[in-house]
VOPAGU-2260 file (C-alpha; in pm, 1 decimal, decimal comma):
REM VOPAGU-2260
SITE   aa  ch    i         X         Y         Z
SITE  MET   A    0   -2539,2    2547,6    3517,6
SITE  THR   A    1   -2616,1    2368,9    3825,6
SITE  ASN   A    2   -2346,1    2148,5    4033,8
SITE  GLU   A    3   -2595,8    1828,3    3957,1
SITE  LEU   A    4   -2616,9    1945,5    3601,9
SITE  LEU   A    5   -2272,6    1965,6    3544,7
SITE  SER   A    6   -2187,7    1682,8    3677,2
SITE  VAL   A    7   -2407,1    1500,7    3463,1
SITE  PHE   A    8   -2311,2    1719,7    3154,2
SITE  GLU   A    9   -1936,6    1574,2    3242,7
SITE  GLU   A   10   -2020,2    1243,9    3298,3
SITE  GLN   A   11   -2181,9    1230,5    2975,9
SITE  GLU   A   12   -1919,9    1409,9    2804,0
SITE  SER   A   13   -1627,2    1172,2    2952,3
SITE  ILE   A   14   -1831,7     868,3    2818,5
SITE  LEU   A   15   -1797,8    1061,9    2473,6
SITE  ILE   A   16   -1459,6    1098,9    2499,7
SITE  LYS   A   17   -1377,5     729,2    2579,6
SITE  ASN   A   18   -1561,2     604,7    2349,6
SITE  PHE   A   19   -1416,4     788,5    2029,7
SITE  LYS   A   20   -1055,3     667,0    2176,5
SITE  GLN   A   21   -1147,5     345,4    2155,4
SITE  HIS   A   22   -1160,5     366,2    1732,8
SITE  PRO   A   23    -920,2     103,0    1639,9
SITE  ILE   A   24    -728,2     304,3    1406,8
SITE  PHE   A   25    -622,5     537,5    1765,8
SITE  CYS   A   26    -613,3     184,2    1972,6
SITE  LYS   A   27    -379,3      -1,3    1688,2
SITE  ILE   A   28    -190,4     324,5    1566,2
SITE  ASN   A   29     158,3     136,6    1597,9
SITE  GLN   A   30      33,4    -134,2    1386,2
SITE  LEU   A   31     -44,4     103,5    1086,7
SITE  SER   A   32     293,4     109,6     808,9
SITE  GLN   A   33     403,2     435,1     821,5
SITE  SER   A   34     289,3     465,2     446,4
SITE  ASP   A   35     -21,2     437,5     581,8
SITE  PHE   A   36      -3,8     683,0     900,4
SITE  LEU   A   37      93,9     917,9     664,5
SITE  LYS   A   38    -203,6     891,2     461,3
SITE  ILE   A   39    -424,7     923,4     732,9
SITE  LEU   A   40    -242,1    1218,1     853,0
SITE  ILE   A   41    -306,4    1375,7     505,8
SITE  GLN   A   42    -632,0    1328,5     440,9
SITE  ARG   A   43    -693,9    1454,1     878,3
SITE  ARG   A   44    -492,2    1806,2     720,7
SITE  GLY   A   45    -815,9    1821,4     495,8
SITE  LEU   A   46   -1009,8    1835,2     839,9
SITE  SER   A   47    -792,6    2131,8     960,7
SITE  PHE   A   48    -873,6    2342,4     635,5
SITE  ALA   A   49   -1233,1    2358,6     800,7
SITE  ILE   A   50   -1145,1    2477,3    1123,2
SITE  THR   A   51   -1119,5    2890,6     990,7
SITE  PRO   A   52   -1450,4    2883,8     806,6
SITE  VAL   A   53   -1629,2    2684,9    1061,7
SITE  TYR   A   54   -1501,9    2959,7    1332,8
SITE  GLU   A   55   -1590,5    3235,2    1087,0
SITE  LEU   A   56   -1921,8    3070,0    1060,5
SITE  ALA   A   57   -1966,3    3033,1    1411,7
SITE  ILE   A   58   -1877,7    3384,8    1456,0
SITE  ASP   A   59   -2148,5    3525,2    1232,1
SITE  ILE   A   60   -2397,6    3242,3    1431,5
SITE  ILE   A   61   -2329,5    3380,2    1783,6
SITE  LEU   A   62   -2485,4    3685,8    1926,2
SITE  ASP   A   63   -2290,4    3717,2    2282,6
SITE  GLN   A   64   -2003,7    3934,2    2204,8
SITE  GLU   A   65   -1752,5    3751,8    2446,6
SITE  VAL   A   66   -1797,9    3470,2    2297,3
SITE  ILE   A   67   -1729,6    3630,2    1994,9
SITE  SER   A   68   -1441,9    3743,5    2132,5
SITE  THR   A   69   -1338,5    3447,5    2275,3
SITE  ILE   A   70   -1387,8    3261,7    1932,6
SITE  LYS   A   71   -1198,3    3510,8    1759,9
SITE  GLU   A   72    -901,0    3510,5    1994,2
SITE  ILE   A   73    -870,1    3198,9    1910,8
SITE  LEU   A   74    -914,0    3206,7    1548,3
SITE  HIS   A   75    -637,7    3467,6    1496,7
SITE  GLU   A   76    -356,7    3214,5    1660,4
SITE  GLU   A   77    -422,2    3036,8    1361,2
SITE  TYR   A   78    -223,7    3292,0    1189,9
SITE  PRO   A   79       7,6    3435,7    1480,2
SITE  ARG   A   80     252,7    3716,0    1484,8
SITE  ASP   A   81     559,8    3832,7    1679,1
SITE  THR   A   82     598,6    4118,2    1864,2
SITE  ASN   A   83     666,8    4345,6    1605,5
SITE  ASN   A   84     329,8    4265,8    1449,2
SITE  ASN   A   85     501,6    4054,9    1135,1
SITE  PRO   A   86     340,8    3779,0    1000,1
SITE  LEU   A   87     486,4    3396,6    1133,0
SITE  PRO   A   88     407,4    3067,0     986,6
SITE  SER   A   89      24,7    2976,2    1002,2
SITE  HIS   A   90     -70,4    2678,8    1180,1
SITE  ARG   A   91    -163,0    2541,0     796,7
SITE  GLU   A   92     185,1    2566,5     716,7
SITE  LEU   A   93     306,3    2438,1    1055,7
SITE  LEU   A   94      83,7    2133,9     973,6
SITE  MET   A   95     276,0    2059,6     640,0
SITE  ARG   A   96     622,8    2121,1     839,6
SITE  ASP   A   97     537,8    1818,7    1075,4
SITE  ILE   A   98     421,0    1623,0     782,6
SITE  MET   A   99     753,9    1660,9     594,0
SITE  ALA   A  100     945,3    1595,9     920,9
SITE  LEU   A  101     753,5    1239,1     977,9
SITE  GLY   A  102     858,7    1134,0     608,1
SITE  ALA   A  103     643,4    1307,1     379,3
SITE  SER   A  104     766,3    1525,6      52,5
SITE  ARG   A  105     576,7    1846,1     -45,1
SITE  ASP   A  106     438,0    1665,8    -367,9
SITE  TYR   A  107     329,5    1367,1    -228,4
SITE  ILE   A  108     137,9    1554,8      19,8
SITE  LEU   A  109      15,0    1807,2    -274,2
SITE  ASP   A  110     -73,9    1509,6    -469,2
SITE  GLN   A  111    -302,0    1328,6    -294,8
SITE  PRO   A  112    -656,7    1390,6    -316,5
SITE  LEU   A  113    -846,3    1397,9     -34,2
SITE  SER   A  114   -1129,9    1140,7     -24,0
SITE  GLN   A  115   -1506,9    1150,6     -73,6
SITE  GLU   A  116   -1502,7    1047,8     301,3
SITE  THR   A  117   -1292,1    1335,3     378,7
SITE  ILE   A  118   -1492,2    1558,9     158,6
SITE  ASP   A  119   -1817,7    1430,2     343,5
SITE  SER   A  120   -1679,5    1500,0     677,4
SITE  ILE   A  121   -1606,6    1821,2     593,8
SITE  PHE   A  122   -1935,5    1926,8     485,5
SITE  SER   A  123   -2136,8    1754,1     732,9
SITE  VAL   A  124   -1982,8    1966,6    1022,2
SITE  PHE   A  125   -2102,0    2257,9     804,1
SITE  LYS   A  126   -2427,6    2105,0     756,6
SITE  LEU   A  127   -2460,0    2045,7    1170,4
SITE  LEU   A  128   -2380,5    2428,3    1203,1
SITE  THR   A  129   -2568,2    2537,7    1003,9
SITE  ASN   A  130   -2898,6    2337,1    1101,3
SITE  GLU   A  131   -2840,2    2476,1    1455,7
SITE  ARG   A  132   -2813,5    2802,8    1397,6
SITE  HIS   A  133   -3051,5    2946,4    1608,1
SITE  ASN   A  134   -2893,4    2778,7    1898,0
SITE  GLN   A  135   -2640,3    2969,4    2076,8
SITE  ILE   A  136   -2517,5    2737,3    2323,3
SITE  GLY   A  137   -2548,0    2486,1    2030,0
SITE  THR   A  138   -2292,0    2658,0    1823,6
SITE  ILE   A  139   -2085,2    2708,6    2127,0
SITE  ALA   A  140   -2055,1    2305,6    2202,0
SITE  LEU   A  141   -1954,4    2189,8    1854,7
SITE  VAL   A  142   -1705,2    2457,6    1800,3
SITE  ARG   A  143   -1545,1    2374,2    2142,8
SITE  PHE   A  144   -1600,6    1995,0    2144,4
SITE  TRP   A  145   -1562,7    1915,4    1771,3
SITE  GLY   A  146   -1288,5    2190,2    1720,6
SITE  GLU   A  147   -1094,6    2196,7    2010,4
SITE  VAL   A  148   -1172,1    1857,2    2297,0
SITE  LEU   A  149   -1180,4    1605,5    1989,8
SITE  VAL   A  150    -878,2    1766,6    1810,2
SITE  ALA   A  151    -681,8    1726,0    2130,1
SITE  GLU   A  152    -771,7    1358,1    2200,9
SITE  GLU   A  153    -703,5    1301,4    1806,9
SITE  TYR   A  154    -336,4    1444,9    1820,6
SITE  SER   A  155    -272,5    1252,5    2159,8
SITE  CYS   A  156    -333,5     921,3    1990,2
SITE  PHE   A  157    -110,2    1054,3    1734,5
SITE  TRP   A  158     175,3    1103,3    1922,6
SITE  LYS   A  159     181,5     764,2    2061,7
SITE  ARG   A  160     356,9     736,8    1665,3
SITE  MET   A  161     511,8    1063,0    1607,8
SITE  GLN   A  162     715,0    1044,6    1938,3
SITE  ASN   A  163     946,3     821,7    1759,3
SITE  THR   A  164    1016,2    1058,8    1518,0
SITE  LEU   A  165     951,6    1381,8    1621,6
SITE  SER   A  166     990,6    1577,9    2015,4
SITE  GLU   A  167     867,0    1866,3    2180,0
SITE  ASN   A  168    1158,4    2011,0    2228,4
SITE  LYS   A  169    1424,1    1914,7    1990,0
SITE  GLU   A  170    1528,9    1649,2    2260,6
SITE  ASN   A  171    1786,5    1388,3    2158,8
SITE  GLY   A  172    1811,4    1563,3    1780,3
SITE  LYS   A  173    1496,0    1493,2    1675,4
SITE  PRO   A  174    1311,3    1751,1    1481,3
SITE  GLN   A  175    1104,4    1949,5    1713,9
SITE  SER   A  176     688,4    1937,4    1619,1
SITE  GLN   A  177     571,7    2248,7    1588,9
SITE  PHE   A  178     220,0    2207,5    1517,4
SITE  TYR   A  179     111,8    1834,1    1643,2
SITE  TRP   A  180     220,9    1904,4    1990,3
SITE  TYR   A  181     104,8    2229,3    2064,1
SITE  HIS   A  182    -262,4    2146,3    1937,3
SITE  MET   A  183    -250,0    1848,8    2146,0
SITE  LYS   A  184    -155,2    2060,9    2478,0
SITE  HIS   A  185    -278,8    2373,2    2394,0
SITE  ASP   A  186    -638,9    2265,7    2278,2
SITE  GLN   A  187    -672,6    1981,7    2558,7
SITE  LYS   A  188    -949,9    1961,5    2772,5
SITE  LYS   A  189    -763,7    1989,3    3106,5
SITE  GLN   A  190   -1021,7    1992,2    3367,5
SITE  SER   A  191   -1354,7    1850,3    3487,8
SITE  LEU   A  192   -1657,6    2099,1    3437,7
SITE  ASP   A  193   -1819,1    2041,9    3761,7
SITE  LYS   A  194   -1479,5    2150,4    3914,1
SITE  GLN   A  195   -1564,8    2450,1    4148,6
SITE  ASN   A  196   -1207,6    2587,8    4053,3
SITE  PRO   A  197   -1164,5    2820,1    3764,0
SITE  LEU   A  198   -1097,0    2648,8    3431,3
SITE  ASP   A  199    -762,5    2691,3    3267,1
SITE  SER   A  200    -758,6    3002,4    3045,8
SITE  GLY   A  201    -484,2    2871,6    2816,8
SITE  SER   A  202    -685,4    2592,0    2677,4
SITE  HIS   A  203    -919,1    2650,0    2385,3
SITE  SER   A  204   -1133,9    2432,8    2512,2
SITE  GLU   A  205   -1188,7    2547,4    2873,3
SITE  ARG   A  206   -1202,0    2901,8    2811,8
SITE  LEU   A  207   -1498,6    2768,9    2573,8
SITE  ALA   A  208   -1625,9    2571,5    2851,7
SITE  GLU   A  209   -1658,0    2877,9    3073,1
SITE  HIS   A  210   -1893,7    3029,7    2812,0
SITE  LEU   A  211   -2078,1    2725,5    2798,2
SITE  LYS   A  212   -2141,0    2677,2    3152,7
SITE  ASP   A  213   -2259,7    3024,1    3190,1
SITE  LEU   A  214   -2530,0    2981,9    2904,9
SITE  ILE   A  215   -2636,9    2673,7    2972,6
SITE  LYS   A  216   -2936,2    2684,1    3258,1
SITE  SER   A  217   -3143,0    2385,8    3247,1
SITE  GLU   A  218   -3133,5    2006,2    3175,1
SITE  GLU   A  219   -3295,8    2071,3    2833,6
SITE  ASP   A  220   -3000,2    2272,2    2745,4
SITE  MET   A  221   -2760,4    2047,7    2877,7
SITE  ARG   A  222   -2915,7    1743,7    2685,5
SITE  TYR   A  223   -2925,7    1972,3    2365,2
SITE  CYS   A  224   -2543,9    2034,3    2392,5
SITE  LEU   A  225   -2529,2    1675,4    2474,1
SITE  ARG   A  226   -2694,4    1571,6    2151,8
SITE  ILE   A  227   -2439,1    1810,0    1939,5
SITE  GLU   A  228   -2123,6    1646,6    2125,8
SITE  GLU   A  229   -2246,4    1325,2    2015,4
SITE  GLU   A  230   -2293,9    1448,9    1650,9
SITE  SER   A  231   -1991,8    1569,7    1630,0
SITE  GLN   A  232   -1822,8    1247,5    1773,4
SITE  LYS   A  233   -2000,0    1022,6    1567,2
SITE  MET   A  234   -1870,5    1258,2    1238,3
SITE  LYS   A  235   -1552,3    1225,8    1371,6
SITE  LEU   A  236   -1583,0     863,0    1409,4
SITE  ARG   A  237   -1736,0     801,2    1024,4
SITE  PHE   A  238   -1380,0    1002,8     931,0
SITE  TYR   A  239   -1159,8     721,8    1049,6
SITE  ASP   A  240   -1407,9     433,0     953,6
SITE  GLN   A  241   -1227,3     517,8     577,2
SITE  PHE   A  242    -938,9     349,0     721,4
SITE  LEU   A  243   -1029,6      44,3     870,9
SITE  GLY   A  244    -930,0    -122,5     568,4
SITE  MET   A  245    -585,6     -53,8     645,6
SITE  LEU   A  246    -544,8    -217,1     983,6
SITE  GLU   A  247    -702,0    -552,2     760,9
SITE  ILE   A  248    -402,5    -530,9     542,8
SITE  ASN   A  249    -169,5    -499,9     801,8
SITE  SER   A  250    -323,3    -797,4    1019,2
SITE  SER   A  251    -300,5   -1039,2     700,2
SITE  ASN   A  252      87,6    -938,2     626,6
């Protein structure tokens, strides 16, 4: 991608991220009751279940072996192992632990059914991925933006509320976040795509961005990826729209 195209792409992507973070649930996260906040996290846990099959489907769609290797590496991190190759707690297990540390019991979490809105959100990403299966860059754009960039933004907004209870390193006697803090930092977009310096290879978003930069060859490619990112943003905004009634209830109390 030329520097000019990169600059346009970066500008438009930044607008999508900014608008995403302006959702009322994120802006008023500290106004929610603890019970409502936990309900949001439990529904959001449902979206996390979709990460593995979405990435597996992307592997089936993508033809570039270097891109496949990157996605496989990210996918394998969901199920880490120690230096002796013994399995460590999966990211889903760590997610459960964080929500419990925030005050929800295991039974309460497991008893909460996924809402229809959450189910629709899960299926919508598969639908978009399947509809765009013939376009390699579209698949990479979706995986990066839906599965990495926006996830880090979601969790950074959650952290404004969570940091009262959890810590990044057991400071002040608080339980250490084993899921949200890690993903907030490890998935985030750390650098503009139009920078000349190599992107941070430690970030999932940046590793996928390197492939995206290599594959986008024209303005048409760029506009296509931006459309996929906009669709990804809208899917997640619709997911959070289901909780807007919580703000109305709290404002009337």
